[in-house]
C-alpha positions in Angstrom: 7.5 -19.4 40.3 5.0 -20.1 37.5 4.6 -16.3 36.8 8.4 -16.0 36.2 8.1 -18.7 33.6 5.1 -17.1 31.9 6.5 -13.6 31.6 8.9 -14.3 28.7 6.1 -16.1 26.9 3.7 -13.2 27.4 6.4 -10.8 26.2 7.0 -12.9 23.0 3.3 -13.0 22.3 2.9 -9.3 22.8 5.8 -8.5 20.4 4.3 -10.9 17.8 1.0 -9.1 18.0 2.7 -5.8 17.5 4.5 -7.2 14.5 1.2 -8.4 13.0 -0.5 -5.1 13.6 2.4 -3.2 11.9 2.3 -5.4 8.8 -1.5 -5.3 8.7 -1.4 -1.4 8.9 1.1 -1.2 6.1 -1.0 -3.6 3.9 -4.1 -1.4 4.4 -1.9 1.7 3.5 -0.6 -0.1 0.3 -4.1 -1.2 -0.7 -5.6 2.2 -0.2 -2.8 3.8 -2.3 -3.2 1.2 -5.1 -7.0 1.8 -5.2 -6.4 5.6 -5.3 -4.0 5.1 -8.2 -6.3 2.8 -10.1 -9.2 5.2 -9.6 -7.1 8.1 -11.0 -5.9 5.9 -14.0 -9.5 4.9 -14.7 -10.7 8.5 -14.8 -7.7 10.2 -16.6 -6.1 7.3 -18.5 -2.7 8.9 -17.6 -0.2 6.5 -15.9 1.9 9.4 -14.5 -1.1 10.9 -12.8 -2.1 7.5 -11.5 1.4 6.9 -10.0 1.4 10.4 -8.4 -2.1 9.8 -6.9 -0.9 6.4 -5.4 2.2 8.1 -4.0 0.2 10.9 -2.5 -2.0 8.4 -0.7 1.0 7.0 1.2 1.9 9.0 4.4 4.7 11.5 4.1 8.1 10.1 4.7 7.2 6.6 3.6 8.9 5.3 0.5 6.7 3.4 -1.9 7.4 1.7 -5.2 4.4 2.2 -7.6 3.9 0.3 -10.8 1.2 1.2 -13.3 0.5 -1.1 -16.2 -2.2 -1.4 -18.9 -4.0 -4.5 -20.0 -5.5 -5.1 -23.4 -9.3 -4.7 -22.8 -8.9 -1.1 -21.3 -7.9 -2.2 -17.8 -5.2 -0.6 -15.7 -3.4 -2.3 -12.8 -1.6 -0.4 -10.1 0.7 -2.1 -7.7 2.2 -0.5 -4.5 5.1 -2.0 -2.6 6.0 -0.8 0.9 9.0 -2.0 2.9 8.4 -2.1 6.6 10.4 -3.1 9.7 8.8 -4.8 12.6 10.2 -3.8 16.0 12.5 -5.0 17.6 13.7 -7.0 14.6 15.9 -5.3 12.0 14.5 -7.5 9.2 12.6 -5.9 6.5 9.2 -7.1 5.3 7.8 -6.3 1.9 4.1 -5.6 1.7 2.4 -5.6 -1.7 -1.0 -4.6 -2.8 -2.6 -4.2 -6.2 -5.8 -2.8 -7.7 -7.3 -3.1 -11.1 -9.8 -0.7 -12.7 -11.5 -0.3 -16.1 -10.6 2.9 -18.0 -13.7 5.1 -18.2 -14.8 6.1 -21.7 -14.8 9.7 -22.8 -12.5 12.6 -22.4 -10.4 12.7 -19.3 -11.3 15.3 -16.6 -9.2 18.5 -16.3 -6.4 18.3 -13.6 -7.4 19.8 -10.3 -6.2 23.3 -9.5 -4.4 23.7 -6.2 
């Protein structure tokens, strides 16, 4: 009898843990993409290349909103926003991550050849 009462609670706890893991995974993805974009912006100084680097760091098929902005003392800030859904809920959760880097002095490196 006690086990029948505990099963729904265990199921709810398991689903909550899966939800937390999904959100944490997406936060790590967004943070890695923001860092990659900030690194590219710091080296090249080109906001378009920084946004492309951040988008390339997100797995294929995932939509990401990337914002690159400059600050006065030669800083660049890259923000990546991912929208995720936690099963079995249809609700969307927005995950944001940002990275800031100082723009490196000197000429920018040449673009990599594919």
